[in-house]
Short mmCIF file of the C-alpha atoms (twelve columns), coordinates in Angstrom:
data_MODEL
# 
_entry.id   MODEL 
# 
loop_
_atom_site.group_PDB 
_atom_site.id 
_atom_site.type_symbol 
_atom_site.label_atom_id 
_atom_site.label_alt_id 
_atom_site.label_comp_id 
_atom_site.label_asym_id 
_atom_site.label_seq_id 
_atom_site.Cartn_x 
_atom_site.Cartn_y 
_atom_site.Cartn_z 
_atom_site.pdbx_PDB_model_num 
ATOM 1   C CA . MET A 1   -10.646 -11.026 0.609   1 
ATOM 2   C CA . ALA A 2   -14.163 -10.247 -0.027  1 
ATOM 3   C CA . HIS A 3   -14.662 -8.075  -3.138  1 
ATOM 4   C CA . SER A 4   -17.108 -7.664  -6.189  1 
ATOM 5   C CA . ASN A 5   -16.396 -8.666  -9.479  1 
ATOM 6   C CA . TYR A 6   -14.126 -6.287  -11.254 1 
ATOM 7   C CA . PHE A 7   -14.969 -6.682  -14.310 1 
ATOM 8   C CA . ASP A 8   -18.802 -6.876  -13.612 1 
ATOM 9   C CA . GLU A 9   -18.587 -3.642  -11.421 1 
ATOM 10  C CA . ILE A 10  -17.970 -0.477  -13.579 1 
ATOM 11  C CA . GLN A 11  -16.269 2.080   -10.709 1 
ATOM 12  C CA . GLU A 12  -17.333 5.938   -11.252 1 
ATOM 13  C CA . GLY A 13  -14.072 8.157   -11.941 1 
ATOM 14  C CA . GLU A 14  -10.686 7.597   -12.875 1 
ATOM 15  C CA . PRO A 15  -8.559  4.817   -11.029 1 
ATOM 16  C CA . ALA A 16  -5.631  6.582   -9.134  1 
ATOM 17  C CA . THR A 17  -3.345  3.346   -10.015 1 
ATOM 18  C CA . ILE A 18  -3.593  1.539   -13.305 1 
ATOM 19  C CA . VAL A 19  -1.815  -1.508  -13.372 1 
ATOM 20  C CA . ALA A 20  0.042   -2.067  -16.728 1 
ATOM 21  C CA . GLY A 21  -1.517  -5.346  -18.503 1 
ATOM 22  C CA . ASP A 22  -4.795  -5.418  -17.111 1 
ATOM 23  C CA . TYR A 23  -8.050  -4.599  -17.921 1 
ATOM 24  C CA . LEU A 24  -9.547  -0.697  -17.407 1 
ATOM 25  C CA . GLN A 25  -12.708 0.053   -16.966 1 
ATOM 26  C CA . TRP A 26  -14.610 3.197   -15.030 1 
ATOM 27  C CA . LYS A 27  -17.987 5.589   -16.183 1 
ATOM 28  C CA . LYS A 28  -18.792 9.010   -15.458 1 
ATOM 29  C CA . THR A 29  -22.713 9.567   -15.060 1 
ATOM 30  C CA . GLU A 30  -22.334 13.358  -13.590 1 
ATOM 31  C CA . LEU A 31  -21.206 14.424  -16.824 1 
ATOM 32  C CA . ALA A 32  -23.599 12.067  -19.283 1 
ATOM 33  C CA . GLU A 33  -25.952 14.307  -17.163 1 
ATOM 34  C CA . ILE A 34  -24.771 17.391  -18.410 1 
ATOM 35  C CA . TYR A 35  -23.167 16.523  -22.083 1 
ATOM 36  C CA . ASP A 36  -25.407 13.655  -23.409 1 
ATOM 37  C CA . PRO A 37  -23.185 11.647  -24.936 1 
ATOM 38  C CA . THR A 38  -25.336 10.581  -28.299 1 
ATOM 39  C CA . LEU A 39  -24.182 14.746  -28.739 1 
ATOM 40  C CA . TYR A 40  -20.883 14.577  -27.003 1 
ATOM 41  C CA . THR A 41  -17.839 12.408  -26.828 1 
ATOM 42  C CA . LEU A 42  -15.700 12.465  -23.704 1 
ATOM 43  C CA . ALA A 43  -11.327 11.828  -24.142 1 
ATOM 44  C CA . TYR A 44  -8.741  11.159  -21.594 1 
ATOM 45  C CA . ILE A 45  -5.497  12.671  -22.793 1 
ATOM 46  C CA . GLY A 46  -2.317  11.496  -20.632 1 
ATOM 47  C CA . ARG A 47  0.888   12.399  -20.982 1 
ATOM 48  C CA . ILE A 48  3.827   10.790  -18.508 1 
ATOM 49  C CA . ALA A 49  5.650   13.201  -16.536 1 
ATOM 50  C CA . GLY A 50  8.836   14.529  -18.043 1 
ATOM 51  C CA . GLY A 51  6.835   14.413  -21.162 1 
ATOM 52  C CA . GLY A 52  6.679   11.921  -24.221 1 
ATOM 53  C CA . ASN A 53  4.284   8.725   -23.566 1 
ATOM 54  C CA . GLU A 54  1.071   9.816   -24.552 1 
ATOM 55  C CA . ILE A 55  -2.385  7.499   -23.401 1 
ATOM 56  C CA . ASN A 56  -5.640  8.375   -25.876 1 
ATOM 57  C CA . ILE A 57  -9.006  7.197   -24.035 1 
ATOM 58  C CA . THR A 58  -12.120 7.781   -25.732 1 
ATOM 59  C CA . ALA A 59  -15.203 7.108   -24.183 1 
ATOM 60  C CA . THR A 60  -18.430 5.593   -25.628 1 
ATOM 61  C CA . ASP A 61  -21.914 5.839   -24.837 1 
ATOM 62  C CA . GLY A 62  -23.099 3.536   -21.470 1 
ATOM 63  C CA . GLY A 63  -26.571 4.767   -21.659 1 
ATOM 64  C CA . GLY A 64  -26.811 7.167   -19.004 1 
ATOM 65  C CA . TYR A 65  -22.829 7.417   -18.436 1 
ATOM 66  C CA . PHE A 66  -19.575 7.629   -20.113 1 
ATOM 67  C CA . LEU A 67  -18.290 4.490   -20.288 1 
ATOM 68  C CA . ILE A 68  -14.110 3.997   -20.515 1 
ATOM 69  C CA . GLN A 69  -12.721 1.085   -21.816 1 
ATOM 70  C CA . GLU A 70  -9.198  0.019   -22.372 1 
ATOM 71  C CA . SER A 71  -7.859  -3.728  -23.247 1 
ATOM 72  C CA . SER A 72  -5.327  -5.208  -21.243 1 
ATOM 73  C CA . ALA A 73  -3.070  -5.923  -24.538 1 
ATOM 74  C CA . THR A 74  -3.548  -1.647  -24.785 1 
ATOM 75  C CA . THR A 75  -2.392  -1.138  -21.080 1 
ATOM 76  C CA . ALA A 76  0.654   -3.496  -21.204 1 
ATOM 77  C CA . THR A 77  1.798   -1.145  -23.531 1 
ATOM 78  C CA . TYR A 78  1.538   1.767   -21.179 1 
ATOM 79  C CA . ASN A 79  5.528   3.211   -19.450 1 
ATOM 80  C CA . PRO A 80  5.227   3.231   -15.963 1 
ATOM 81  C CA . GLY A 81  5.059   6.294   -14.308 1 
ATOM 82  C CA . TYR A 82  3.430   8.964   -13.087 1 
ATOM 83  C CA . TYR A 83  0.625   10.833  -15.893 1 
ATOM 84  C CA . HIS A 84  -0.847  13.650  -16.010 1 
ATOM 85  C CA . TRP A 85  -4.139  13.640  -17.690 1 
ATOM 86  C CA . GLN A 86  -6.914  16.360  -19.096 1 
ATOM 87  C CA . LEU A 87  -10.777 15.666  -20.087 1 
ATOM 88  C CA . GLU A 88  -12.024 16.148  -22.612 1 
ATOM 89  C CA . ILE A 89  -15.696 17.103  -23.698 1 
ATOM 90  C CA . THR A 90  -15.798 17.874  -28.201 1 
ATOM 91  C CA . ARG A 91  -19.272 18.573  -29.213 1 
ATOM 92  C CA . ILE A 92  -20.301 16.677  -32.270 1 
ATOM 93  C CA . SER A 93  -22.208 18.687  -34.465 1 
ATOM 94  C CA . ASP A 94  -18.835 21.368  -34.873 1 
ATOM 95  C CA . SER A 95  -15.875 19.584  -33.006 1 
ATOM 96  C CA . GLU A 96  -15.610 22.154  -30.327 1 
ATOM 97  C CA . ARG A 97  -13.839 21.124  -27.340 1 
ATOM 98  C CA . ILE A 98  -13.711 22.171  -23.904 1 
ATOM 99  C CA . VAL A 99  -11.086 20.688  -21.132 1 
ATOM 100 C CA . VAL A 100 -13.594 19.555  -18.379 1 
ATOM 101 C CA . ASP A 101 -11.223 18.499  -15.640 1 
ATOM 102 C CA . ARG A 102 -7.893  17.473  -14.669 1 
ATOM 103 C CA . GLY A 103 -5.836  15.243  -12.495 1 
ATOM 104 C CA . HIS A 104 -3.104  12.398  -12.364 1 
ATOM 105 C CA . SER A 105 -2.837  8.660   -12.453 1 
ATOM 106 C CA . GLU A 106 0.115   6.436   -11.840 1 
ATOM 107 C CA . VAL A 107 0.885   3.462   -14.089 1 
ATOM 108 C CA . ILE A 108 2.842   0.887   -12.470 1 
ATOM 109 C CA . PRO A 109 4.834   -2.617  -13.309 1 
ATOM 110 C CA . ASP A 110 2.739   -5.719  -14.039 1 
ATOM 111 C CA . LEU A 111 5.097   -8.222  -11.859 1 
ATOM 112 C CA . ASP A 112 4.379   -10.635 -14.390 1 
ATOM 113 C CA . ILE A 113 7.089   -9.149  -16.643 1 
ATOM 114 C CA . ASN A 114 10.289  -10.204 -14.974 1 
ATOM 115 C CA . ALA A 115 11.872  -6.546  -15.797 1 
ATOM 116 C CA . SER A 116 9.474   -4.545  -14.394 1 
ATOM 117 C CA . ASP A 117 11.099  -2.485  -11.126 1 
ATOM 118 C CA . PRO A 118 7.621   -3.115  -8.606  1 
ATOM 119 C CA . ARG A 119 8.583   0.284   -6.724  1 
ATOM 120 C CA . SER A 120 6.006   3.216   -7.062  1 
ATOM 121 C CA . HIS A 121 7.365   6.160   -8.513  1 
ATOM 122 C CA . SER A 122 7.886   7.923   -5.350  1 
ATOM 123 C CA . GLU A 123 10.153  4.866   -4.223  1 
ATOM 124 C CA . VAL A 124 12.077  5.143   -6.953  1 
ATOM 125 C CA . MET A 125 12.915  9.104   -7.020  1 
ATOM 126 C CA . LEU A 126 13.676  8.380   -3.370  1 
ATOM 127 C CA . ASP A 127 16.279  5.623   -4.079  1 
ATOM 128 C CA . LYS A 128 17.833  7.668   -6.543  1 
ATOM 129 C CA . ILE A 129 18.001  11.120  -4.078  1 
ATOM 130 C CA . GLU A 130 20.024  8.808   -1.939  1 
ATOM 131 C CA . SER A 131 22.224  7.850   -3.483  1 
ATOM 132 C CA . LEU A 132 23.244  11.257  -4.638  1 
ATOM 133 C CA . LEU A 133 23.147  12.083  -1.484  1 
ATOM 134 C CA . GLU A 134 25.035  9.069   -0.248  1 
ATOM 135 C CA . GLY A 135 27.518  9.602   -3.450  1 
ATOM 136 C CA . LYS A 136 26.637  6.507   -4.725  1 
ATOM 137 C CA . ALA A 137 24.545  7.597   -7.945  1 
ATOM 138 C CA . ASP A 138 24.068  4.750   -10.635 1 
ATOM 139 C CA . ALA A 139 24.667  5.533   -14.247 1 
ATOM 140 C CA . ASP A 140 20.859  6.230   -14.905 1 
ATOM 141 C CA . VAL A 141 20.606  8.913   -12.159 1 
ATOM 142 C CA . SER A 142 21.246  12.023  -14.703 1 
ATOM 143 C CA . SER A 143 17.674  10.544  -16.735 1 
ATOM 144 C CA . TYR A 144 16.022  11.122  -13.656 1 
ATOM 145 C CA . SER A 145 13.995  14.749  -13.276 1 
ATOM 146 C CA . ILE A 146 12.436  16.734  -10.836 1 
ATOM 147 C CA . ALA A 147 9.862   19.778  -12.491 1 
ATOM 148 C CA . GLY A 148 12.355  19.150  -15.720 1 
ATOM 149 C CA . ARG A 149 15.366  19.866  -13.250 1 
ATOM 150 C CA . SER A 150 17.961  16.809  -13.633 1 
ATOM 151 C CA . LEU A 151 18.739  15.465  -10.290 1 
ATOM 152 C CA . THR A 152 22.734  15.373  -11.018 1 
ATOM 153 C CA . LYS A 153 22.090  19.457  -11.268 1 
ATOM 154 C CA . MET A 154 20.341  20.062  -7.554  1 
ATOM 155 C CA . SER A 155 22.055  21.309  -4.629  1 
ATOM 156 C CA . PHE A 156 22.339  19.449  -1.717  1 
ATOM 157 C CA . ALA A 157 19.460  21.611  0.030   1 
ATOM 158 C CA . GLU A 158 17.307  20.843  -2.852  1 
ATOM 159 C CA . LEU A 159 18.042  17.259  -2.738  1 
ATOM 160 C CA . VAL A 160 17.532  17.070  1.139   1 
ATOM 161 C CA . GLU A 161 14.007  18.685  0.397   1 
ATOM 162 C CA . ALA A 162 13.433  17.012  -2.206  1 
ATOM 163 C CA . ARG A 163 14.430  13.786  0.036   1 
ATOM 164 C CA . SER A 164 11.796  14.673  3.001   1 
ATOM 165 C CA . TYR A 165 9.132   15.248  -0.130  1 
ATOM 166 C CA . PHE A 166 9.238   11.720  -1.397  1 
ATOM 167 C CA . GLU A 167 9.883   10.557  2.602   1 
ATOM 168 C CA . GLN A 168 6.648   11.866  3.391   1 
ATOM 169 C CA . LYS A 169 4.634   10.108  -0.819  1 
ATOM 170 C CA . VAL A 170 6.397   6.929   0.458   1 
ATOM 171 C CA . ASN A 171 5.131   6.704   3.849   1 
ATOM 172 C CA . SER A 172 1.624   7.984   2.693   1 
ATOM 173 C CA . GLU A 173 1.495   5.006   -0.210  1 
ATOM 174 C CA . LYS A 174 2.405   2.461   2.719   1 
ATOM 175 C CA . ALA A 175 0.078   3.835   4.723   1 
ATOM 176 C CA . LYS A 176 -2.496  3.564   2.646   1 
ATOM 177 C CA . LEU A 177 -1.636  -0.317  1.291   1 
ATOM 178 C CA . ASP A 178 -1.605  -0.950  4.941   1 
ATOM 179 C CA . ALA A 179 -5.060  0.124   5.577   1 
ATOM 180 C CA . GLN A 180 -6.225  -1.322  1.756   1 
ATOM 181 C CA . ASN A 181 -4.754  -4.543  2.725   1 
ATOM 182 C CA . HIS A 182 -6.458  -4.678  5.857   1 
ATOM 183 C CA . ARG A 183 -10.048 -3.712  5.188   1 
ATOM 184 C CA . ASN A 184 -9.454  -6.570  2.342   1 
ATOM 185 C CA . THR A 185 -8.185  -9.295  4.711   1 
ATOM 186 C CA . GLY A 186 -10.889 -8.117  7.593   1 
ATOM 187 C CA . ALA A 187 -7.544  -8.861  9.817   1 
ATOM 188 C CA . THR A 188 -7.569  -7.221  13.211  1 
ATOM 189 C CA . ALA A 189 -4.033  -5.611  13.688  1 
ATOM 190 C CA . LYS A 190 -2.677  -6.183  17.096  1 
ATOM 191 C CA . VAL A 191 -0.200  -4.235  18.691  1 
ATOM 192 C CA . ARG A 192 2.083   -5.257  21.721  1 
ATOM 193 C CA . PHE A 193 3.571   -2.486  23.679  1 
# 
């Protein structure tokens, strides 16, 4: 598997996936060309879907770009889940703030921690929905919701629609992972008919 040293190479832009407990770093070069890092601060505010857990990360001046870094010890405290974030620029002279971007990232569990569930958010949701449809829901299914609405309060038709949505998400995640694994190994895929 060939790749560069992730500690030395700083990727441009936000990661789509964050492993809780991993050292985290990326940069924002284009914004530094517009907002001089000596005159403005850049910060990410992230909130887990469904509310509650919040992540705050403030960038430093990387010398021509905003440098965003977070220690392994800090990311280990991130709860796994789907986070919505906004990117804020604040003018240092008067503390006026502007939201310049929004997006989302998923925090996935660290497999070194025995209690972690290695499934993605989409896989968990698909399993919960299927358990409801099969009449075999576990005790914690009521704590899961879609758009603020508890899974246990959804109609059969809504659950079927949600299952279809999460099946597509899971299949897309698996295809992306398969493609990434194929690129990293350089293996040739062989198909037999």
